[in-house]
mmCIF file of the N, C-alpha and C atoms, coordinates in Angstrom:
data_MODEL
# 
_entry.id   MODEL 
# 
loop_
_atom_site.group_PDB 
_atom_site.id 
_atom_site.type_symbol 
_atom_site.label_atom_id 
_atom_site.label_alt_id 
_atom_site.label_comp_id 
_atom_site.label_asym_id 
_atom_site.label_entity_id 
_atom_site.label_seq_id 
_atom_site.pdbx_PDB_ins_code 
_atom_site.Cartn_x 
_atom_site.Cartn_y 
_atom_site.Cartn_z 
_atom_site.occupancy 
_atom_site.B_iso_or_equiv 
_atom_site.pdbx_formal_charge 
_atom_site.auth_seq_id 
_atom_site.auth_comp_id 
_atom_site.auth_asym_id 
_atom_site.auth_atom_id 
_atom_site.pdbx_PDB_model_num 
ATOM 1   N N  . MET A 1 1  ? -0.430 -3.090  -17.538 1.00 0.00 ? 1  MET A N  1 
ATOM 2   C CA . MET A 1 1  ? -0.265 -4.846  -18.021 1.00 0.00 ? 1  MET A CA 1 
ATOM 3   C C  . MET A 1 1  ? 0.499  -5.247  -16.334 1.00 0.00 ? 1  MET A C  1 
ATOM 4   N N  . ALA A 1 2  ? 0.518  -6.366  -15.349 1.00 0.00 ? 2  ALA A N  1 
ATOM 5   C CA . ALA A 1 2  ? 0.615  -6.882  -14.926 1.00 0.00 ? 2  ALA A CA 1 
ATOM 6   C C  . ALA A 1 2  ? 0.346  -8.441  -15.256 1.00 0.00 ? 2  ALA A C  1 
ATOM 7   N N  . THR A 1 3  ? 1.394  -9.499  -14.801 1.00 0.00 ? 3  THR A N  1 
ATOM 8   C CA . THR A 1 3  ? 1.581  -10.438 -14.814 1.00 0.00 ? 3  THR A CA 1 
ATOM 9   C C  . THR A 1 3  ? 1.128  -11.594 -13.289 1.00 0.00 ? 3  THR A C  1 
ATOM 10  N N  . ILE A 1 4  ? 0.195  -12.129 -13.287 1.00 0.00 ? 4  ILE A N  1 
ATOM 11  C CA . ILE A 1 4  ? -0.954 -12.995 -11.807 1.00 0.00 ? 4  ILE A CA 1 
ATOM 12  C C  . ILE A 1 4  ? -0.332 -13.757 -11.833 1.00 0.00 ? 4  ILE A C  1 
ATOM 13  N N  . ASP A 1 5  ? 0.097  -14.693 -10.568 1.00 0.00 ? 5  ASP A N  1 
ATOM 14  C CA . ASP A 1 5  ? -0.145 -15.895 -10.372 1.00 0.00 ? 5  ASP A CA 1 
ATOM 15  C C  . ASP A 1 5  ? -0.668 -16.401 -9.368  1.00 0.00 ? 5  ASP A C  1 
ATOM 16  N N  . THR A 1 6  ? -0.527 -17.789 -8.781  1.00 0.00 ? 6  THR A N  1 
ATOM 17  C CA . THR A 1 6  ? -0.988 -17.937 -7.265  1.00 0.00 ? 6  THR A CA 1 
ATOM 18  C C  . THR A 1 6  ? 0.385  -17.702 -6.662  1.00 0.00 ? 6  THR A C  1 
ATOM 19  N N  . ARG A 1 7  ? -0.276 -18.031 -5.499  1.00 0.00 ? 7  ARG A N  1 
ATOM 20  C CA . ARG A 1 7  ? 0.555  -17.418 -4.135  1.00 0.00 ? 7  ARG A CA 1 
ATOM 21  C C  . ARG A 1 7  ? 1.089  -19.292 -4.175  1.00 0.00 ? 7  ARG A C  1 
ATOM 22  N N  . ALA A 1 8  ? 0.427  -20.071 -4.346  1.00 0.00 ? 8  ALA A N  1 
ATOM 23  C CA . ALA A 1 8  ? 1.092  -21.213 -4.273  1.00 0.00 ? 8  ALA A CA 1 
ATOM 24  C C  . ALA A 1 8  ? 1.852  -21.782 -5.487  1.00 0.00 ? 8  ALA A C  1 
ATOM 25  N N  . ALA A 1 9  ? 1.564  -21.355 -6.582  1.00 0.00 ? 9  ALA A N  1 
ATOM 26  C CA . ALA A 1 9  ? 2.372  -21.498 -7.480  1.00 0.00 ? 9  ALA A CA 1 
ATOM 27  C C  . ALA A 1 9  ? 3.956  -20.955 -7.312  1.00 0.00 ? 9  ALA A C  1 
ATOM 28  N N  . VAL A 1 10 ? 4.073  -19.487 -6.894  1.00 0.00 ? 10 VAL A N  1 
ATOM 29  C CA . VAL A 1 10 ? 5.392  -18.622 -6.772  1.00 0.00 ? 10 VAL A CA 1 
ATOM 30  C C  . VAL A 1 10 ? 5.776  -19.158 -5.630  1.00 0.00 ? 10 VAL A C  1 
ATOM 31  N N  . ARG A 1 11 ? 5.329  -19.904 -4.754  1.00 0.00 ? 11 ARG A N  1 
ATOM 32  C CA . ARG A 1 11 ? 6.179  -21.046 -3.676  1.00 0.00 ? 11 ARG A CA 1 
ATOM 33  C C  . ARG A 1 11 ? 6.528  -22.134 -4.290  1.00 0.00 ? 11 ARG A C  1 
ATOM 34  N N  . GLY A 1 12 ? 6.106  -22.201 -5.116  1.00 0.00 ? 12 GLY A N  1 
ATOM 35  C CA . GLY A 1 12 ? 6.879  -23.945 -6.119  1.00 0.00 ? 12 GLY A CA 1 
ATOM 36  C C  . GLY A 1 12 ? 5.473  -24.711 -5.422  1.00 0.00 ? 12 GLY A C  1 
ATOM 37  N N  . GLU A 1 13 ? 4.544  -25.186 -4.973  1.00 0.00 ? 13 GLU A N  1 
ATOM 38  C CA . GLU A 1 13 ? 3.788  -25.868 -4.577  1.00 0.00 ? 13 GLU A CA 1 
ATOM 39  C C  . GLU A 1 13 ? 2.938  -26.379 -5.301  1.00 0.00 ? 13 GLU A C  1 
ATOM 40  N N  . GLU A 1 14 ? 2.503  -25.883 -6.309  1.00 0.00 ? 14 GLU A N  1 
ATOM 41  C CA . GLU A 1 14 ? 2.072  -26.297 -7.724  1.00 0.00 ? 14 GLU A CA 1 
ATOM 42  C C  . GLU A 1 14 ? 2.137  -25.631 -9.271  1.00 0.00 ? 14 GLU A C  1 
ATOM 43  N N  . ASP A 1 15 ? 1.198  -25.713 -10.159 1.00 0.00 ? 15 ASP A N  1 
ATOM 44  C CA . ASP A 1 15 ? 2.553  -25.638 -11.528 1.00 0.00 ? 15 ASP A CA 1 
ATOM 45  C C  . ASP A 1 15 ? 1.586  -24.097 -11.396 1.00 0.00 ? 15 ASP A C  1 
ATOM 46  N N  . SER A 1 16 ? 2.372  -23.610 -12.261 1.00 0.00 ? 16 SER A N  1 
ATOM 47  C CA . SER A 1 16 ? 1.915  -22.509 -12.978 1.00 0.00 ? 16 SER A CA 1 
ATOM 48  C C  . SER A 1 16 ? 0.591  -22.327 -12.925 1.00 0.00 ? 16 SER A C  1 
ATOM 49  N N  . GLN A 1 17 ? -0.584 -20.869 -12.925 1.00 0.00 ? 17 GLN A N  1 
ATOM 50  C CA . GLN A 1 17 ? -1.754 -20.717 -13.829 1.00 0.00 ? 17 GLN A CA 1 
ATOM 51  C C  . GLN A 1 17 ? -1.200 -19.666 -14.119 1.00 0.00 ? 17 GLN A C  1 
ATOM 52  N N  . LYS A 1 18 ? -0.347 -19.021 -14.263 1.00 0.00 ? 18 LYS A N  1 
ATOM 53  C CA . LYS A 1 18 ? -0.109 -17.414 -14.307 1.00 0.00 ? 18 LYS A CA 1 
ATOM 54  C C  . LYS A 1 18 ? -0.158 -17.075 -15.759 1.00 0.00 ? 18 LYS A C  1 
ATOM 55  N N  . ARG A 1 19 ? -0.806 -15.972 -15.616 1.00 0.00 ? 19 ARG A N  1 
ATOM 56  C CA . ARG A 1 19 ? -1.917 -14.981 -16.851 1.00 0.00 ? 19 ARG A CA 1 
ATOM 57  C C  . ARG A 1 19 ? -1.894 -13.749 -17.048 1.00 0.00 ? 19 ARG A C  1 
ATOM 58  N N  . GLU A 1 20 ? -2.001 -12.922 -17.668 1.00 0.00 ? 20 GLU A N  1 
ATOM 59  C CA . GLU A 1 20 ? -1.535 -11.191 -17.650 1.00 0.00 ? 20 GLU A CA 1 
ATOM 60  C C  . GLU A 1 20 ? -3.154 -10.405 -17.318 1.00 0.00 ? 20 GLU A C  1 
ATOM 61  N N  . ILE A 1 21 ? -2.885 -9.557  -16.749 1.00 0.00 ? 21 ILE A N  1 
ATOM 62  C CA . ILE A 1 21 ? -4.129 -8.651  -16.407 1.00 0.00 ? 21 ILE A CA 1 
ATOM 63  C C  . ILE A 1 21 ? -3.839 -7.262  -16.658 1.00 0.00 ? 21 ILE A C  1 
ATOM 64  N N  . GLU A 1 22 ? -4.818 -6.285  -18.031 1.00 0.00 ? 22 GLU A N  1 
ATOM 65  C CA . GLU A 1 22 ? -4.512 -5.061  -18.210 1.00 0.00 ? 22 GLU A CA 1 
ATOM 66  C C  . GLU A 1 22 ? -5.570 -4.156  -17.093 1.00 0.00 ? 22 GLU A C  1 
ATOM 67  N N  . ALA A 1 23 ? -5.672 -3.024  -17.837 1.00 0.00 ? 23 ALA A N  1 
ATOM 68  C CA . ALA A 1 23 ? -6.490 -1.610  -17.757 1.00 0.00 ? 23 ALA A CA 1 
ATOM 69  C C  . ALA A 1 23 ? -5.926 -0.972  -17.761 1.00 0.00 ? 23 ALA A C  1 
ATOM 70  N N  . GLU A 1 24 ? -6.532 0.333   -18.454 1.00 0.00 ? 24 GLU A N  1 
ATOM 71  C CA . GLU A 1 24 ? -6.606 1.617   -19.599 1.00 0.00 ? 24 GLU A CA 1 
ATOM 72  C C  . GLU A 1 24 ? -7.175 2.481   -18.313 1.00 0.00 ? 24 GLU A C  1 
ATOM 73  N N  . ALA A 1 25 ? -7.004 3.495   -17.988 1.00 0.00 ? 25 ALA A N  1 
ATOM 74  C CA . ALA A 1 25 ? -7.251 4.854   -17.030 1.00 0.00 ? 25 ALA A CA 1 
ATOM 75  C C  . ALA A 1 25 ? -6.973 6.164   -17.306 1.00 0.00 ? 25 ALA A C  1 
ATOM 76  N N  . ALA A 1 26 ? -6.896 6.999   -16.891 1.00 0.00 ? 26 ALA A N  1 
ATOM 77  C CA . ALA A 1 26 ? -6.674 8.541   -17.579 1.00 0.00 ? 26 ALA A CA 1 
ATOM 78  C C  . ALA A 1 26 ? -5.419 8.672   -16.471 1.00 0.00 ? 26 ALA A C  1 
ATOM 79  N N  . THR A 1 27 ? -4.662 7.999   -15.273 1.00 0.00 ? 27 THR A N  1 
ATOM 80  C CA . THR A 1 27 ? -3.916 8.346   -14.444 1.00 0.00 ? 27 THR A CA 1 
ATOM 81  C C  . THR A 1 27 ? -3.089 7.153   -14.218 1.00 0.00 ? 27 THR A C  1 
ATOM 82  N N  . TYR A 1 28 ? -2.012 6.590   -13.862 1.00 0.00 ? 28 TYR A N  1 
ATOM 83  C CA . TYR A 1 28 ? -0.978 5.486   -13.738 1.00 0.00 ? 28 TYR A CA 1 
ATOM 84  C C  . TYR A 1 28 ? -1.530 5.051   -12.347 1.00 0.00 ? 28 TYR A C  1 
ATOM 85  N N  . GLU A 1 29 ? -2.250 6.037   -11.570 1.00 0.00 ? 29 GLU A N  1 
ATOM 86  C CA . GLU A 1 29 ? -2.789 5.742   -10.103 1.00 0.00 ? 29 GLU A CA 1 
ATOM 87  C C  . GLU A 1 29 ? -4.247 4.940   -10.367 1.00 0.00 ? 29 GLU A C  1 
ATOM 88  N N  . GLN A 1 30 ? -4.901 5.370   -11.233 1.00 0.00 ? 30 GLN A N  1 
ATOM 89  C CA . GLN A 1 30 ? -6.063 4.816   -11.092 1.00 0.00 ? 30 GLN A CA 1 
ATOM 90  C C  . GLN A 1 30 ? -6.058 3.273   -12.330 1.00 0.00 ? 30 GLN A C  1 
ATOM 91  N N  . ALA A 1 31 ? -4.657 3.325   -12.894 1.00 0.00 ? 31 ALA A N  1 
ATOM 92  C CA . ALA A 1 31 ? -4.484 1.720   -13.575 1.00 0.00 ? 31 ALA A CA 1 
ATOM 93  C C  . ALA A 1 31 ? -4.629 0.922   -12.708 1.00 0.00 ? 31 ALA A C  1 
ATOM 94  N N  . ARG A 1 32 ? -3.564 1.220   -11.575 1.00 0.00 ? 32 ARG A N  1 
ATOM 95  C CA . ARG A 1 32 ? -2.372 1.026   -11.115 1.00 0.00 ? 32 ARG A CA 1 
ATOM 96  C C  . ARG A 1 32 ? -3.923 -0.045  -9.841  1.00 0.00 ? 32 ARG A C  1 
ATOM 97  N N  . ALA A 1 33 ? -4.848 1.113   -9.599  1.00 0.00 ? 33 ALA A N  1 
ATOM 98  C CA . ALA A 1 33 ? -5.849 0.106   -8.467  1.00 0.00 ? 33 ALA A CA 1 
ATOM 99  C C  . ALA A 1 33 ? -7.015 -0.593  -9.412  1.00 0.00 ? 33 ALA A C  1 
ATOM 100 N N  . ASP A 1 34 ? -7.380 0.008   -10.700 1.00 0.00 ? 34 ASP A N  1 
ATOM 101 C CA . ASP A 1 34 ? -7.818 -0.693  -11.962 1.00 0.00 ? 34 ASP A CA 1 
ATOM 102 C C  . ASP A 1 34 ? -7.324 -2.329  -11.800 1.00 0.00 ? 34 ASP A C  1 
ATOM 103 N N  . LEU A 1 35 ? -5.807 -2.330  -12.004 1.00 0.00 ? 35 LEU A N  1 
ATOM 104 C CA . LEU A 1 35 ? -5.423 -4.125  -11.720 1.00 0.00 ? 35 LEU A CA 1 
ATOM 105 C C  . LEU A 1 35 ? -5.472 -4.586  -10.379 1.00 0.00 ? 35 LEU A C  1 
ATOM 106 N N  . PHE A 1 36 ? -5.507 -3.988  -9.644  1.00 0.00 ? 36 PHE A N  1 
ATOM 107 C CA . PHE A 1 36 ? -5.136 -4.487  -8.218  1.00 0.00 ? 36 PHE A CA 1 
ATOM 108 C C  . PHE A 1 36 ? -6.864 -5.497  -7.654  1.00 0.00 ? 36 PHE A C  1 
ATOM 109 N N  . ASP A 1 37 ? -7.869 -4.518  -8.185  1.00 0.00 ? 37 ASP A N  1 
ATOM 110 C CA . ASP A 1 37 ? -9.666 -5.005  -7.994  1.00 0.00 ? 37 ASP A CA 1 
ATOM 111 C C  . ASP A 1 37 ? -9.169 -6.061  -8.320  1.00 0.00 ? 37 ASP A C  1 
ATOM 112 N N  . GLN A 1 38 ? -8.543 -6.595  -9.701  1.00 0.00 ? 38 GLN A N  1 
ATOM 113 C CA . GLN A 1 38 ? -8.311 -7.537  -10.765 1.00 0.00 ? 38 GLN A CA 1 
ATOM 114 C C  . GLN A 1 38 ? -7.875 -9.003  -10.291 1.00 0.00 ? 38 GLN A C  1 
ATOM 115 N N  . VAL A 1 39 ? -7.329 -8.507  -9.483  1.00 0.00 ? 39 VAL A N  1 
ATOM 116 C CA . VAL A 1 39 ? -6.420 -10.303 -9.340  1.00 0.00 ? 39 VAL A CA 1 
ATOM 117 C C  . VAL A 1 39 ? -7.136 -10.559 -7.904  1.00 0.00 ? 39 VAL A C  1 
ATOM 118 N N  . PRO A 1 40 ? -6.933 -12.070 -8.499  1.00 0.00 ? 40 PRO A N  1 
ATOM 119 C CA . PRO A 1 40 ? -8.161 -13.018 -7.152  1.00 0.00 ? 40 PRO A CA 1 
ATOM 120 C C  . PRO A 1 40 ? -8.030 -13.293 -5.825  1.00 0.00 ? 40 PRO A C  1 
ATOM 121 N N  . GLU A 1 41 ? -8.240 -13.687 -4.790  1.00 0.00 ? 41 GLU A N  1 
ATOM 122 C CA . GLU A 1 41 ? -7.707 -13.695 -3.463  1.00 0.00 ? 41 GLU A CA 1 
ATOM 123 C C  . GLU A 1 41 ? -6.552 -15.216 -3.778  1.00 0.00 ? 41 GLU A C  1 
ATOM 124 N N  . ASP A 1 42 ? -5.610 -15.298 -3.296  1.00 0.00 ? 42 ASP A N  1 
ATOM 125 C CA . ASP A 1 42 ? -4.571 -15.877 -3.514  1.00 0.00 ? 42 ASP A CA 1 
ATOM 126 C C  . ASP A 1 42 ? -4.254 -15.883 -4.426  1.00 0.00 ? 42 ASP A C  1 
ATOM 127 N N  . TRP A 1 43 ? -3.888 -14.495 -4.960  1.00 0.00 ? 43 TRP A N  1 
ATOM 128 C CA . TRP A 1 43 ? -3.152 -14.819 -5.975  1.00 0.00 ? 43 TRP A CA 1 
ATOM 129 C C  . TRP A 1 43 ? -2.488 -13.230 -5.989  1.00 0.00 ? 43 TRP A C  1 
ATOM 130 N N  . MET A 1 44 ? -1.187 -13.145 -6.587  1.00 0.00 ? 44 MET A N  1 
ATOM 131 C CA . MET A 1 44 ? -0.217 -12.101 -6.271  1.00 0.00 ? 44 MET A CA 1 
ATOM 132 C C  . MET A 1 44 ? -0.002 -11.933 -7.792  1.00 0.00 ? 44 MET A C  1 
ATOM 133 N N  . ILE A 1 45 ? 0.559  -10.931 -7.739  1.00 0.00 ? 45 ILE A N  1 
ATOM 134 C CA . ILE A 1 45 ? 0.872  -9.621  -8.756  1.00 0.00 ? 45 ILE A CA 1 
ATOM 135 C C  . ILE A 1 45 ? 2.818  -10.027 -8.490  1.00 0.00 ? 45 ILE A C  1 
ATOM 136 N N  . ILE A 1 46 ? 3.213  -10.243 -10.328 1.00 0.00 ? 46 ILE A N  1 
ATOM 137 C CA . ILE A 1 46 ? 4.701  -11.252 -9.945  1.00 0.00 ? 46 ILE A CA 1 
ATOM 138 C C  . ILE A 1 46 ? 5.519  -10.254 -10.736 1.00 0.00 ? 46 ILE A C  1 
ATOM 139 N N  . GLY A 1 47 ? 6.690  -9.872  -10.470 1.00 0.00 ? 47 GLY A N  1 
ATOM 140 C CA . GLY A 1 47 ? 7.749  -9.229  -11.487 1.00 0.00 ? 47 GLY A CA 1 
ATOM 141 C C  . GLY A 1 47 ? 6.614  -7.478  -10.806 1.00 0.00 ? 47 GLY A C  1 
ATOM 142 N N  . GLY A 1 48 ? 6.567  -6.717  -11.974 1.00 0.00 ? 48 GLY A N  1 
ATOM 143 C CA . GLY A 1 48 ? 6.309  -5.294  -12.234 1.00 0.00 ? 48 GLY A CA 1 
ATOM 144 C C  . GLY A 1 48 ? 4.752  -4.888  -12.607 1.00 0.00 ? 48 GLY A C  1 
ATOM 145 N N  . ILE A 1 49 ? 4.688  -3.861  -12.738 1.00 0.00 ? 49 ILE A N  1 
ATOM 146 C CA . ILE A 1 49 ? 3.494  -3.301  -13.588 1.00 0.00 ? 49 ILE A CA 1 
ATOM 147 C C  . ILE A 1 49 ? 4.110  -2.600  -14.489 1.00 0.00 ? 49 ILE A C  1 
ATOM 148 N N  . GLY A 1 50 ? 3.589  -2.901  -15.742 1.00 0.00 ? 50 GLY A N  1 
ATOM 149 C CA . GLY A 1 50 ? 4.046  -2.524  -17.185 1.00 0.00 ? 50 GLY A CA 1 
ATOM 150 C C  . GLY A 1 50 ? 3.570  -1.750  -17.651 1.00 0.00 ? 50 GLY A C  1 
ATOM 151 N N  . VAL A 1 51 ? 4.230  0.238   -17.808 1.00 0.00 ? 51 VAL A N  1 
ATOM 152 C CA . VAL A 1 51 ? 3.588  0.906   -18.094 1.00 0.00 ? 51 VAL A CA 1 
ATOM 153 C C  . VAL A 1 51 ? 3.882  1.277   -19.707 1.00 0.00 ? 51 VAL A C  1 
ATOM 154 N N  . PRO A 1 52 ? 3.343  1.495   -20.563 1.00 0.00 ? 52 PRO A N  1 
ATOM 155 C CA . PRO A 1 52 ? 3.834  1.344   -21.900 1.00 0.00 ? 52 PRO A CA 1 
ATOM 156 C C  . PRO A 1 52 ? 3.889  3.040   -22.052 1.00 0.00 ? 52 PRO A C  1 
ATOM 157 N N  . ASP A 1 53 ? 3.424  3.779   -21.162 1.00 0.00 ? 53 ASP A N  1 
ATOM 158 C CA . ASP A 1 53 ? 3.893  5.453   -21.083 1.00 0.00 ? 53 ASP A CA 1 
ATOM 159 C C  . ASP A 1 53 ? 3.207  6.560   -19.989 1.00 0.00 ? 53 ASP A C  1 
ATOM 160 N N  . ARG A 1 54 ? 4.154  6.769   -19.232 1.00 0.00 ? 54 ARG A N  1 
ATOM 161 C CA . ARG A 1 54 ? 3.166  7.322   -17.642 1.00 0.00 ? 54 ARG A CA 1 
ATOM 162 C C  . ARG A 1 54 ? 3.677  9.038   -17.696 1.00 0.00 ? 54 ARG A C  1 
ATOM 163 N N  . ALA A 1 55 ? 3.375  9.518   -19.467 1.00 0.00 ? 55 ALA A N  1 
ATOM 164 C CA . ALA A 1 55 ? 3.855  10.934  -19.690 1.00 0.00 ? 55 ALA A CA 1 
ATOM 165 C C  . ALA A 1 55 ? 2.461  11.163  -19.185 1.00 0.00 ? 55 ALA A C  1 
ATOM 166 N N  . ASP A 1 56 ? 1.562  10.856  -18.263 1.00 0.00 ? 56 ASP A N  1 
ATOM 167 C CA . ASP A 1 56 ? 0.301  11.670  -18.158 1.00 0.00 ? 56 ASP A CA 1 
ATOM 168 C C  . ASP A 1 56 ? 0.999  12.027  -16.690 1.00 0.00 ? 56 ASP A C  1 
ATOM 169 N N  . THR A 1 57 ? 1.914  11.032  -15.617 1.00 0.00 ? 57 THR A N  1 
ATOM 170 C CA . THR A 1 57 ? 1.718  11.738  -14.449 1.00 0.00 ? 57 THR A CA 1 
ATOM 171 C C  . THR A 1 57 ? 3.268  11.740  -14.347 1.00 0.00 ? 57 THR A C  1 
ATOM 172 N N  . TYR A 1 58 ? 4.278  12.361  -15.292 1.00 0.00 ? 58 TYR A N  1 
ATOM 173 C CA . TYR A 1 58 ? 5.799  12.535  -15.320 1.00 0.00 ? 58 TYR A CA 1 
ATOM 174 C C  . TYR A 1 58 ? 5.520  14.203  -14.633 1.00 0.00 ? 58 TYR A C  1 
ATOM 175 N N  . GLU A 1 59 ? 6.705  13.787  -13.613 1.00 0.00 ? 59 GLU A N  1 
ATOM 176 C CA . GLU A 1 59 ? 6.949  15.129  -13.220 1.00 0.00 ? 59 GLU A CA 1 
ATOM 177 C C  . GLU A 1 59 ? 8.526  15.286  -13.346 1.00 0.00 ? 59 GLU A C  1 
ATOM 178 N N  . PRO A 1 60 ? 9.188  16.334  -13.817 1.00 0.00 ? 60 PRO A N  1 
ATOM 179 C CA . PRO A 1 60 ? 10.626 16.892  -13.189 1.00 0.00 ? 60 PRO A CA 1 
ATOM 180 C C  . PRO A 1 60 ? 11.386 16.797  -13.113 1.00 0.00 ? 60 PRO A C  1 
ATOM 181 N N  . PRO A 1 61 ? 12.733 16.236  -12.705 1.00 0.00 ? 61 PRO A N  1 
ATOM 182 C CA . PRO A 1 61 ? 12.985 16.655  -10.877 1.00 0.00 ? 61 PRO A CA 1 
ATOM 183 C C  . PRO A 1 61 ? 12.825 17.939  -10.715 1.00 0.00 ? 61 PRO A C  1 
ATOM 184 N N  . ARG A 1 62 ? 13.297 18.240  -9.670  1.00 0.00 ? 62 ARG A N  1 
ATOM 185 C CA . ARG A 1 62 ? 13.315 19.481  -9.219  1.00 0.00 ? 62 ARG A CA 1 
ATOM 186 C C  . ARG A 1 62 ? 14.358 19.885  -9.247  1.00 0.00 ? 62 ARG A C  1 
ATOM 187 N N  . ARG A 1 63 ? 14.583 21.195  -8.828  1.00 0.00 ? 63 ARG A N  1 
ATOM 188 C CA . ARG A 1 63 ? 16.091 21.521  -9.016  1.00 0.00 ? 63 ARG A CA 1 
ATOM 189 C C  . ARG A 1 63 ? 16.196 21.967  -7.754  1.00 0.00 ? 63 ARG A C  1 
ATOM 190 N N  . TYR A 1 64 ? 16.906 22.485  -7.353  1.00 0.00 ? 64 TYR A N  1 
ATOM 191 C CA . TYR A 1 64 ? 17.057 23.308  -6.159  1.00 0.00 ? 64 TYR A CA 1 
ATOM 192 C C  . TYR A 1 64 ? 18.484 24.827  -5.926  1.00 0.00 ? 64 TYR A C  1 
# 
């Protein structure tokens, strides 16, 4: 899930039109790509991309 808004609203030049978009996919990378594909021209993702469960892409730290 991500929150998007217009670039003008982010700059304070217009009222916010912010809304949430979401994607579901087999991997984090695919869901991220799907989210970016939903962002209209002249809009941007604000904040971060929320990930409810990253277990599918988690890699434990390597200890050398």
